[in-house]
C-alpha positions in Angstrom: 49.2 81.2 149.4 47.0 84.1 150.2 47.4 86.8 147.5 48.5 89.5 150.0 51.7 87.6 150.8 52.5 87.3 147.2 51.8 91.0 146.6 53.9 91.9 149.6 56.8 89.9 148.3 56.5 91.7 144.9 56.5 95.0 146.8 59.7 94.1 148.6 61.5 93.1 145.3 60.3 96.4 143.7 61.7 98.4 146.6 65.0 96.4 146.5 65.4 97.2 142.8 64.3 100.9 143.3 67.1 101.5 145.8 69.6 99.6 143.6 70.3 97.2 146.5 72.4 94.1 145.9 70.6 91.9 148.5 67.3 91.6 150.3 67.1 89.8 153.7 63.9 88.5 155.3 64.1 87.2 158.9 61.5 86.7 161.6 61.6 89.4 164.2 63.2 92.0 161.9 61.9 94.3 159.2 63.0 93.4 155.7 66.6 94.7 155.1 68.3 95.6 151.9 72.1 96.1 151.3 72.8 99.4 149.6 76.4 100.4 148.9 77.5 97.5 151.2 75.4 98.7 154.1 72.2 97.1 155.5 69.2 99.3 155.9 65.5 98.6 156.4 62.9 99.2 153.7 60.7 102.2 154.5 57.0 101.5 155.3 57.6 97.8 156.1 56.5 95.7 159.2 58.5 93.3 161.3 58.3 89.9 159.7 56.5 87.0 161.6 57.5 83.3 161.1 54.0 82.4 159.6 54.4 85.2 157.0 57.8 83.9 155.9 56.4 80.3 155.8 53.6 81.4 153.5 56.1 83.2 151.2 58.3 80.0 151.1 55.3 77.8 150.3 54.5 80.0 147.3 58.1 80.2 146.0 59.1 76.5 146.2 57.8 73.5 144.3 57.4 70.2 146.1 60.9 69.0 145.2 62.6 72.1 146.6 60.3 72.1 149.7 61.4 68.5 150.4 65.1 69.6 149.9 64.5 72.4 152.4 63.0 70.1 155.0 65.8 67.6 154.5 68.8 69.9 154.3 67.5 72.9 156.2 68.7 75.1 153.3 67.9 75.4 149.6 69.4 77.5 146.7 67.6 78.5 143.5 67.3 81.3 141.0 64.3 82.8 139.3 63.2 85.7 137.1 60.4 88.2 137.7 59.0 89.7 134.6 59.8 93.4 134.1 61.8 93.4 137.3 64.9 91.3 137.2 66.5 88.0 138.0 67.2 86.8 141.6 69.4 84.2 143.4 67.6 83.0 146.5 68.8 81.1 149.6 66.3 79.9 152.2 67.8 78.7 155.4 66.8 77.7 159.0 67.8 79.9 161.9 66.7 79.7 165.5 63.9 77.3 164.5 62.4 79.6 161.8 63.2 80.2 158.2 65.1 83.2 156.8 65.5 84.3 153.2 68.5 85.9 151.5 68.0 87.2 147.9 70.7 88.5 145.6 69.7 90.7 142.7 71.0 89.9 139.2 70.6 92.0 136.2 68.5 90.6 133.3 71.1 91.8 130.9 74.7 90.6 131.3 76.9 93.7 132.1 79.7 94.2 129.6 83.4 94.8 130.2 83.1 98.6 130.0 80.2 98.8 132.5 82.0 96.6 135.0 85.3 98.5 134.8 87.2 95.2 134.2 90.9 95.4 133.2 91.5 95.1 129.5 93.9 92.2 130.1 90.9 89.9 130.8 90.0 90.1 127.2 93.2 88.2 126.3 92.1 85.4 128.6 88.9 85.0 126.6 91.0 84.5 123.4 92.7 81.4 124.9 91.7 78.0 123.4 92.8 76.0 126.4 94.0 76.3 130.0 92.5 77.5 133.4 91.5 81.0 134.3 90.4 81.6 137.9 88.4 84.4 139.4 88.8 84.7 143.2 87.3 86.8 145.9 85.0 86.8 148.9 81.2 86.2 148.7 79.5 89.2 147.1 82.7 90.4 145.3 81.2 90.1 141.8 82.9 86.9 140.7 79.8 85.5 139.0 79.2 88.8 137.1 82.8 88.8 135.9 82.5 85.2 134.7 79.3 86.0 132.9 80.8 89.0 131.2 83.8 86.9 130.0 81.5 84.1 128.8 79.3 86.7 127.0 82.4 88.1 125.2 83.4 84.6 124.0 79.8 83.9 123.0 79.7 87.0 120.8 83.1 86.3 119.1 83.6 82.6 118.6 81.6 79.6 117.1 82.1 77.5 120.2 80.1 75.2 122.4 80.2 76.7 125.9 78.9 74.7 128.8 78.2 76.4 132.2 77.8 74.4 135.4 76.3 76.5 138.2 74.5 76.3 141.5 72.2 77.9 140.8 72.2 79.3 137.2 72.5 83.1 137.6 72.8 84.8 134.3 70.9 83.5 131.3 73.0 83.4 128.1 71.4 83.5 124.7 72.9 81.5 121.8 74.9 84.0 119.7 78.0 83.0 117.7 78.4 80.2 120.3 75.9 77.6 121.6 75.6 78.0 125.3 74.2 75.1 127.4 73.7 75.8 131.0 73.4 73.1 133.7 72.1 73.7 137.2 73.2 71.6 140.1 70.0 69.9 141.5 67.8 70.3 138.4 70.2 69.3 135.6 73.0 67.5 137.4 73.7 65.9 140.8 77.1 67.6 141.5 79.8 69.9 140.1 82.2 66.9 139.7 79.6 64.7 138.0 78.5 67.5 135.6 82.1 68.4 134.8 83.0 64.8 134.1 80.0 64.4 131.7 80.7 67.7 130.1 84.0 66.3 128.6 81.7 63.9 126.5 79.6 66.8 125.3 82.1 68.3 122.9 82.7 71.6 124.7 85.2 74.3 123.7 84.8 76.3 126.9 83.6 75.1 130.3 82.6 77.4 133.0 82.4 75.9 136.5 80.6 78.1 139.0 82.8 77.0 141.9 85.6 74.6 142.5 84.3 73.3 145.8 86.0 69.9 146.2 89.1 67.9 145.3 87.3 65.9 142.6 86.0 69.0 140.8 89.5 70.6 141.0 91.1 67.4 139.6 88.7 67.1 136.7 88.9 70.9 135.9 92.7 70.6 135.7 92.4 67.6 133.4 89.9 69.4 131.2 92.2 72.4 130.9 95.1 70.0 130.1 93.2 68.2 127.3 92.4 71.2 125.1 89.5 73.1 126.8 89.4 76.6 128.2 88.1 76.3 131.8 86.9 79.3 133.7 86.1 79.0 137.4 85.9 80.7 140.8 87.5 80.3 144.2 86.6 81.8 147.6 90.1 83.2 148.3 91.5 86.7 148.5 94.7 87.3 146.4 96.1 85.5 143.4 98.8 83.6 145.2 96.3 82.3 147.8 94.2 80.9 145.0 97.2 78.8 143.9 97.8 77.7 147.5 94.1 76.8 147.9 94.2 74.4 144.8 97.5 72.7 145.9 96.5 72.5 149.6 93.2 70.7 148.6 95.3 67.6 147.8 97.1 65.2 150.1 100.9 65.7 150.4 101.7 62.7 148.3 99.8 64.3 145.3 101.0 67.8 145.7 104.1 67.6 143.5 101.9 66.2 140.6 99.3 68.9 141.1 102.0 71.7 141.1 103.3 70.3 137.8 99.8 70.1 136.3 98.8 73.6 137.6 102.0 75.2 136.3 101.2 73.8 132.8 97.5 74.8 132.6 97.1 78.0 134.6 96.8 81.0 132.4 95.7 83.7 134.8 94.0 84.7 138.1 91.8 87.7 138.7 91.3 88.4 142.4 88.6 91.0 143.0 86.7 93.1 145.6 83.8 95.5 145.5 84.4 98.8 147.3 81.8 101.6 148.0 82.4 104.7 145.9 83.4 107.8 147.7 80.2 109.6 146.5 78.1 106.7 147.9 76.7 106.1 144.4 77.3 102.3 144.1 80.3 100.1 144.2 83.6 100.0 142.2 85.7 97.0 141.3 89.3 96.7 142.7 91.4 93.8 141.3 94.6 92.0 141.4 95.7 90.4 138.1 98.2 87.5 137.7 99.2 86.7 134.1 101.1 83.4 134.1 104.4 83.5 132.3 107.4 81.1 132.1 108.9 82.5 135.3 105.6 82.1 137.3 105.2 78.5 135.8 108.6 77.7 137.3 107.7 79.1 140.7 104.5 77.1 140.8 106.3 73.9 139.8 109.0 74.4 142.4 106.5 75.3 145.1 107.9 78.9 145.6 104.5 80.6 145.5 105.6 83.2 148.0 107.9 84.7 145.3 105.0 85.3 142.9 103.8 88.5 144.7 107.0 90.3 143.8 106.5 89.4 140.1 102.9 90.7 140.2 104.2 94.0 141.7 106.8 94.4 138.9 104.8 92.9 136.1 102.8 95.9 134.8 104.3 95.4 131.4 102.5 92.1 131.1 99.2 93.5 132.4 99.7 92.4 136.0 99.0 94.5 139.1 98.6 94.0 142.8 95.5 94.8 144.7 97.4 97.5 146.6 98.5 99.3 143.4 94.9 99.2 142.1 93.5 100.5 145.4 96.1 103.4 145.5 95.1 104.3 141.9 91.4 104.4 142.8 92.2 106.6 145.8 94.2 109.0 143.6 91.3 109.2 141.1 89.0 110.1 144.1 86.8 107.1 143.4 87.2 105.5 146.8 88.3 106.7 150.2 91.7 105.9 151.7 90.0 104.4 154.8 88.0 101.9 152.7 91.1 101.1 150.6 93.2 100.3 153.7 90.5 97.9 155.0 90.7 96.0 151.7 94.5 96.0 151.2 96.3 92.7 152.0 99.6 94.5 152.7 98.8 97.9 154.3 102.5 99.0 154.3 102.7 98.3 150.5 99.5 100.2 149.9 100.8 103.2 151.8 104.0 103.1 149.6 101.9 103.0 146.4 99.7 105.8 147.8 102.7 108.1 148.4 103.9 107.4 144.9 100.7 108.2 143.1 100.2 111.4 145.2 
């Protein structure tokens, strides 16, 4: 690749980091765009990208194996580090006959609990020696960062073997008190299910599964949690109860009673999260819903009465639980986010309005 394309790409990444953007988008017919405080804006002093420019950037970034994957699947995911700049997760995909690139910025250092504003109750989940902990939320809601922070906490405190299974590997963990082995789908393993199955023969204490995408992965994760491992994973759902529904609904009807029973035994907690722009436009803040599984909730899961769990979340503050609506109302009271943004993110707007009138 001609040097100027490589230099131009470096310039775009520098600008992305300078503006503290979460994402960089490159698409033919558009200027390069960055997402700052959840809004897309173009990078100053840039030109409209042409297909041949994007092709040359791609040729420089991908080795022969990944180029072949892109040609075959029309999409490829990978992550990479740029010295003195940061770490990036990259997705190259085909659209309208040309290639486009979406790049997510990742800090080189793993953010700690305090920096992220994570609820203290999450620390109790990292002290578990077995069971399943789920982090749910939409794409871009910070699930991977929360997972990395929890793994980092375990890594610093316990002499464990931690295995992470990711697509792609996002945060790089150094061996501290624990030994951390990180497997990337594609380079180190063929699939989540295959990597998870083999991990059970690798003497792990903690297994982090980047995403529970299919029925086989979910089944093995439940078995791993049942057989004395702490399993941390993510789901693309909004709300703690919907995460439970998603796992059970993944299975055919004839298996669902067995899965309800298994899930009621192994589930320890669900963190459902969203990122919301700060009122002062200076970055994003985490809003969360926390479910801490207790005997009453285990019973409701076993009996298939998930719809009753939300009322236990709303009244379970003594156990560290809170609903997304309560958390949003608190953030509004503290003048951190606007009421308008909070209403957009609330699952039950009426409940949010009630909490808002209480905190005011």
